[in-house]
N, CA, C and O of each residue as an XYZ file, in Angstrom:
444
protein
N      13.264     -3.445    -21.793
C      12.972     -1.864    -20.826
C      13.187     -0.663    -21.164
O      14.347     -0.416    -21.492
N      12.581      0.021    -21.187
C      12.763      1.688    -20.961
C      14.016      2.121    -20.983
O      13.723      2.975    -20.147
N      15.655      2.408    -21.255
C      16.514      2.908    -21.387
C      17.071      4.153    -21.214
O      18.255      4.488    -21.264
N      16.110      4.780    -21.011
C      15.480      6.500    -20.103
C      14.738      5.902    -19.082
O      13.635      5.452    -19.390
N      15.242      5.780    -17.575
C      15.182      5.728    -17.102
C      15.036      6.993    -15.985
O      16.012      7.726    -15.827
N      13.544      7.283    -15.056
C      13.127      7.926    -14.579
C      14.489      8.224    -13.189
O      15.055      7.473    -12.394
N      14.577     10.072    -13.552
C      15.018     10.085    -11.981
C      14.611     11.145    -11.120
O      14.784     12.364    -11.142
N      13.711      9.935     -9.948
C      13.283     10.595     -8.964
C      13.592     12.075     -8.186
O      14.708     12.436     -7.814
N      12.345     12.834     -8.033
C      13.145     13.935     -7.238
C      13.150     13.508     -5.196
O      13.928     13.730     -4.268
N      12.196     13.020     -5.308
C      12.314     12.716     -4.287
C      12.794     10.883     -3.702
O      12.252     10.337     -2.741
N      13.164     10.665     -3.993
C      14.191      9.209     -3.597
C      12.706      8.504     -3.849
O      12.135      8.008     -2.878
N      12.031      8.462     -5.280
C      10.097      7.441     -4.683
C      10.546      6.028     -5.091
O      10.135      5.066     -4.441
N      11.584      5.815     -6.411
C      12.091      4.323     -6.249
C      12.650      3.201     -5.058
O      12.386      2.118     -4.535
N      13.668      4.380     -5.057
C      13.557      3.187     -2.962
C      13.042      2.767     -2.207
O      13.045      1.768     -1.487
N      12.057      4.422     -2.545
C      10.956      4.091     -0.670
C      10.123      3.508     -1.666
O      10.603      2.433     -1.305
N       9.233      3.143     -2.693
C       8.265      2.389     -3.103
C       9.299      0.740     -2.783
O       8.670     -0.273     -2.480
N      10.921      0.684     -2.907
C      11.568     -0.623     -3.092
C      10.958     -1.204     -1.434
O      10.481     -2.287     -1.096
N      11.237      0.079     -0.648
C      10.798     -0.621      0.999
C       9.816     -0.742      0.937
O       9.517     -1.810      1.470
N       8.832     -0.145      0.491
C       7.665     -0.158      1.260
C       7.600     -1.734      0.429
O       7.153     -2.666      1.096
N       7.965     -1.967     -0.754
C       7.806     -3.394     -0.930
C       8.366     -4.801      0.562
O       7.689     -5.734      0.994
N       9.390     -4.495      0.846
C      10.107     -5.325      1.696
C       9.611     -5.255      2.701
O       9.952     -6.196      3.418
N       8.295     -3.949      3.599
C       7.567     -3.677      4.593
C       6.568     -5.057      4.196
O       6.469     -6.155      4.745
N       5.973     -4.541      3.139
C       4.640     -5.378      3.380
C       4.715     -6.470      2.932
O       3.704     -7.168      3.004
N       6.270     -7.174      2.131
C       6.118     -8.631      2.018
C       6.548     -9.098      3.715
O       5.964    -10.146      3.988
N       7.006     -8.824      4.342
C       7.940     -8.829      5.524
C       6.488     -9.481      6.262
O       6.265    -10.626      6.655
N       5.604     -8.234      6.270
C       4.184     -8.612      7.349
C       3.690    -10.173      6.641
O       2.599    -10.373      7.175
N       3.832    -10.758      6.178
C       3.313    -11.996      5.641
C       4.139    -13.344      6.400
O       4.012    -14.561      6.263
N       5.258    -12.284      7.468
C       5.760    -14.043      7.291
C       5.577    -13.432      9.144
O       5.911    -14.301      9.949
N       5.212    -12.401      9.629
C       4.543    -11.895     11.068
C       3.992    -13.103     11.888
O       3.810    -14.063     11.139
N       3.774    -13.278     12.763
C       2.846    -14.061     13.611
C       1.103    -13.271     13.096
O       1.934    -12.598     12.485
N       0.498    -13.045     12.957
C      -1.363    -12.469     12.236
C      -1.045    -13.451     11.459
O      -1.825    -14.386     11.639
N       0.037    -13.754     10.382
C      -0.466    -14.535      8.994
C       0.398    -15.704      9.254
O       1.067    -16.126      8.311
N       0.482    -16.336     10.505
C       1.033    -17.543     10.628
C       0.474    -18.946     10.270
O       1.081    -20.012     10.174
N      -1.184    -18.594     10.052
C      -1.785    -19.503      9.281
C      -2.191    -19.415      8.497
O      -3.287    -19.967      8.595
N      -1.997    -18.834      7.124
C      -1.825    -18.526      5.827
C      -2.901    -17.763      5.591
O      -3.294    -17.778      4.425
N      -3.788    -16.770      6.735
C      -4.555    -15.932      6.889
C      -3.981    -14.551      7.877
O      -3.300    -14.625      8.900
N      -4.528    -13.249      7.164
C      -5.109    -12.255      8.030
C      -5.906    -12.055      9.138
O      -6.503    -12.991      9.670
N      -5.962    -11.044      9.490
C      -7.164    -10.753     10.456
C      -7.775     -9.969      9.240
O      -8.913    -10.027      8.774
N      -6.583     -9.146      8.825
C      -7.680     -7.777      7.940
C      -8.124     -8.945      6.489
O      -8.546     -8.444      5.446
N      -8.018     -9.913      6.573
C      -8.912    -10.458      5.686
C     -10.363    -11.596      5.789
O     -10.925    -12.335      4.981
N     -10.559    -11.259      7.200
C     -11.461    -11.428      8.012
C     -12.598    -10.447      7.889
O     -13.809    -10.655      7.960
N     -11.867     -9.221      7.669
C     -12.428     -8.363      8.102
C     -12.486     -7.954      6.675
O     -13.708     -8.092      6.618
N     -12.296     -7.716      5.939
C     -12.771     -7.844      4.032
C     -13.573     -8.528      3.657
O     -14.692     -8.410      3.158
N     -13.014     -9.187      3.895
C     -14.843    -10.332      3.195
C     -16.017    -10.155      4.428
O     -17.090    -10.755      4.367
N     -15.717     -9.400      5.362
C     -17.172     -9.122      6.165
C     -17.258     -8.054      5.960
O     -16.985     -7.333      6.921
N     -17.656     -7.373      4.684
C     -17.911     -5.670      4.051
C     -16.934     -4.791      4.549
O     -16.731     -3.680      4.060
N     -16.364     -5.227      5.444
C     -15.937     -4.054      6.197
C     -14.692     -3.613      5.850
O     -14.240     -2.936      6.772
N     -13.720     -3.722      4.661
C     -12.713     -3.302      4.375
C     -12.382     -2.016      4.760
O     -11.569     -1.635      5.603
N     -13.470     -1.103      3.682
C     -12.819      0.353      3.518
C     -12.520      0.764      4.776
O     -11.349      0.987      5.082
N     -13.881      0.968      5.955
C     -13.550      1.307      7.740
C     -12.021      1.439      7.763
O     -11.274      2.413      7.860
N     -11.700     -0.625      7.572
C     -10.672     -0.556      8.343
C      -9.882      0.148      7.938
O      -9.759      1.214      8.540
N      -9.001     -0.111      6.760
C      -8.604      0.342      6.155
C      -7.691      2.169      6.379
O      -6.540      2.574      6.214
N      -9.102      2.838      6.857
C      -9.559      4.752      6.866
C      -8.898      3.990      7.753
O      -7.903      3.310      7.504
N      -9.505      4.111      8.899
C      -9.177      4.066     10.134
C      -7.788      3.634     10.692
O      -7.111      4.195     11.555
N      -7.589      2.758     10.148
C      -5.583      2.151     10.266
C      -4.776      3.595      9.785
O      -3.768      4.095     10.285
N      -5.461      3.988      8.828
C      -4.478      5.689      7.699
C      -4.541      6.667      8.661
O      -3.609      7.462      8.780
N      -5.952      6.740      9.680
C      -5.707      8.067     10.074
C      -5.487      7.532     12.022
O      -5.466      8.138     13.093
N      -5.414      6.674     11.758
C      -4.304      5.703     13.728
C      -3.301      5.755     14.019
O      -2.732      5.942     15.094
N      -2.763      5.457     12.284
C      -0.786      5.414     12.518
C      -0.778      7.007     11.821
O      -0.175      7.612     12.707
N      -1.011      7.769     11.031
C      -0.978      8.786     10.793
C      -0.949      9.414     12.054
O       0.218      9.631     12.379
N      -1.970      9.887     13.106
C      -2.300     10.310     13.684
C      -0.847     10.080     15.003
O      -0.381     10.946     15.743
N      -0.590      9.128     14.928
C       0.350      8.603     15.748
C       1.613      8.684     15.808
O       2.256      8.602     16.854
N       2.276      8.926     14.214
C       3.073      9.375     14.046
C       4.267     10.929     14.593
O       3.999     12.102     14.335
N       5.487     10.468     15.334
C       5.648     11.978     15.604
C       5.590     11.878     17.672
O       6.350     12.325     18.532
N       4.161     10.988     17.751
C       3.518     10.600     19.357
C       4.785      9.323     19.734
O       6.000      9.315     19.935
N       3.471      8.140     19.672
C       3.687      6.999     19.840
C       5.261      6.626     19.527
O       5.487      6.136     18.420
N       6.880      6.924     20.859
C       8.239      5.725     19.567
C       8.875      6.720     18.842
O       9.952      6.590     18.260
N       7.701      8.420     18.922
C       8.768      9.680     18.805
C       8.431      9.296     16.391
O       7.777      8.372     15.910
N       9.183     10.414     15.613
C       8.555      9.886     14.530
C       9.356      8.913     13.807
O      10.489      9.062     13.348
N       8.480      7.738     13.772
C       8.590      6.396     13.628
C       8.249      5.950     12.237
O       7.117      5.958     11.754
N       9.235      5.601     11.710
C       9.087      5.409      9.626
C       8.193      4.224      9.917
O       7.944      3.609      8.880
N       7.668      3.742     10.924
C       7.191      2.359     10.407
C       6.121      2.137     10.553
O       5.563      1.040     10.601
N       5.343      4.035     10.719
C       4.146      4.257     11.575
C       3.669      4.776      9.639
O       2.502      4.823      9.249
N       4.579      5.010      8.976
C       4.124      5.721      7.600
C       4.341      4.457      6.306
O       4.097      4.467      5.100
N       4.877      3.492      7.175
C       4.952      2.240      5.963
C       3.904      1.939      6.296
O       3.294      1.215      5.509
N       3.200      2.339      7.596
C       1.907      1.206      7.882
C       0.999      1.921      7.309
O      -0.005      1.209      7.301
N       0.598      3.603      6.487
C      -0.416      4.571      6.774
C       0.079      3.892      4.405
O      -0.181      4.103      3.220
N       0.682      3.280      5.135
C       0.763      3.797      3.480
C       0.499      1.912      2.685
O       0.240      1.628      1.515
N       0.635      1.286      3.484
C       0.550     -0.504      3.144
C      -0.820     -0.005      3.253
O      -1.157      0.536      2.199
N      -2.017      0.011      4.431
C      -3.524      0.674      4.167
C      -3.365      0.883      2.708
O      -3.209      0.177      1.712
N      -3.453      1.960      2.951
C      -3.594      2.791      1.823
C      -3.455      1.911      0.151
O      -4.031      2.160     -0.908
N      -2.498      0.889      0.485
C      -2.173      0.374     -0.774
C      -3.624     -0.454     -0.759
O      -4.475     -0.222     -1.617
N      -3.885     -1.734      0.615
C      -4.744     -1.931      0.869
C      -6.128     -1.313      0.548
O      -6.823     -1.895     -0.285
N      -6.500     -0.404      1.022
C      -7.943      0.353      0.747
C      -8.070      0.669     -1.050
O      -9.038      0.456     -1.781
N      -6.289      1.427     -1.509
C      -7.008      1.202     -3.224
C      -7.696     -0.681     -4.378
O      -8.195     -0.856     -5.489
N      -7.181     -1.825     -2.934
C      -7.634     -3.262     -3.537
C      -8.792     -2.989     -3.448
O      -9.354     -2.682     -4.499
N      -9.405     -2.993     -2.474
C     -10.788     -2.794     -1.263
C     -11.820     -1.834     -2.775
O     -12.933     -2.131     -3.210
N     -11.054     -0.891     -3.140
C     -12.022     -0.091     -3.940
C     -11.895     -0.344     -5.281
O     -12.499      0.072     -6.269
N     -10.880     -1.203     -5.097
C     -10.686     -1.995     -6.883
C     -11.962     -2.599     -7.130
O     -12.581     -2.312     -8.155
N     -12.661     -3.855     -5.821
C     -13.138     -5.238     -5.987
C     -14.441     -4.405     -5.405
O     -15.424     -5.122     -5.220
N     -14.579     -3.246     -5.143
C     -15.833     -2.916     -4.954
C     -16.361     -1.933     -5.504
O     -17.446     -1.450     -5.182
N     -15.411     -1.430     -6.662
C     -15.760     -0.480     -7.218
C     -16.012     -0.157     -8.997
O     -16.722      0.420     -9.820
N     -14.483     -1.278     -8.742
C     -13.521     -1.558    -10.283
C     -12.804     -0.211     -9.973
O     -13.095      0.636     -9.129
N     -11.712     -0.242    -10.946
C     -11.056     -0.140    -11.301
C     -11.008      0.754    -12.383
O     -10.536      0.330    -13.438
N     -11.484      2.132    -12.308
C     -11.605      3.952    -12.916
C     -10.457      4.073    -14.604
O      -9.307      4.282    -14.990
N     -11.594      3.814    -14.983
C     -10.413      3.899    -16.663
C      -9.852      4.944    -16.682
O      -9.392      4.706    -17.799
N      -9.514      5.769    -16.495
C      -8.196      6.775    -15.690
C      -7.023      5.747    -15.165
O      -6.006      5.468    -15.800
N      -7.260      5.420    -14.319
C      -6.444      4.157    -13.382
C      -5.861      3.561    -15.312
O      -5.027      4.072    -16.060
N      -6.704      2.407    -15.498
C      -6.527      1.704    -16.509
C      -5.751      2.594    -17.311
O      -4.661      2.047    -17.474
N      -5.779      3.659    -17.871
C      -4.371      4.188    -18.793
C      -3.662      4.498    -18.463
O      -2.672      4.750    -19.150
N      -3.741      4.704    -16.980
C      -2.840      5.381    -16.425
C      -1.352      4.420    -16.627
O      -0.173      4.611    -16.925
N      -2.055      3.544    -16.338
C      -0.919      1.959    -16.233
C      -0.647      0.969    -18.037
O       0.172      0.145    -18.443
N      -1.861      1.674    -18.632
C      -1.076      1.285    -19.687
C       0.024      2.237    -20.160
O       0.931      1.636    -20.736
N       0.106      2.893    -20.116
C       0.903      4.184    -20.110
C       2.219      4.040    -19.137
O       3.239      4.170    -19.814
N       2.447      3.850    -17.988
C       3.491      3.378    -17.194
C       3.591      2.201    -17.836
O       4.787      2.256    -18.123
N       3.328      1.484    -18.142
C       4.288      0.265    -18.447
C       4.558      0.323    -20.307
O       5.122     -0.467    -21.065
N       4.148      1.096    -20.446
C       4.729      1.430    -22.380
C       5.861      2.245    -21.768
O       6.976      2.035    -22.245
N       5.753      3.177    -20.751
C       6.861      3.850    -20.696
C       7.746      3.074    -20.603
O       8.523      2.882    -21.538
N       7.864      2.222    -19.042
C       9.383      1.537    -18.541
C       9.342      0.820    -19.743
O      10.207      1.267    -20.497
N       8.545     -0.341    -20.380
C       8.430     -1.257    -20.932
C       8.722     -1.841    -22.550
O       8.617     -2.920    -23.131
N       9.154     -0.438    -22.891
C       8.772     -0.108    -24.540
C       9.912     -0.278    -24.867
O      10.240     -0.157    -26.048
């Protein structure tokens, strides 16, 4: 691993770890008890992109209104954005720019 760790200015490292923890716990919630989430069926039906974008808008607009400035709404926005990236990659393939970026990032972190 790279000895020159990135010093994030906006606490990104901890926030990404929190997001991962939040996503992990969604796999244990009631919607995934049968090992399938409803989202999987929606995506399999070809509606994943619209579903994710709609939920991003829903939770972004809800932030600050329902339950006040609820961090969980922001985590949901990010989670649906990650799922939208998954749908993008599945439907359109990974962009060469992203492949190059990921290669450079891995090299930076692990060399």
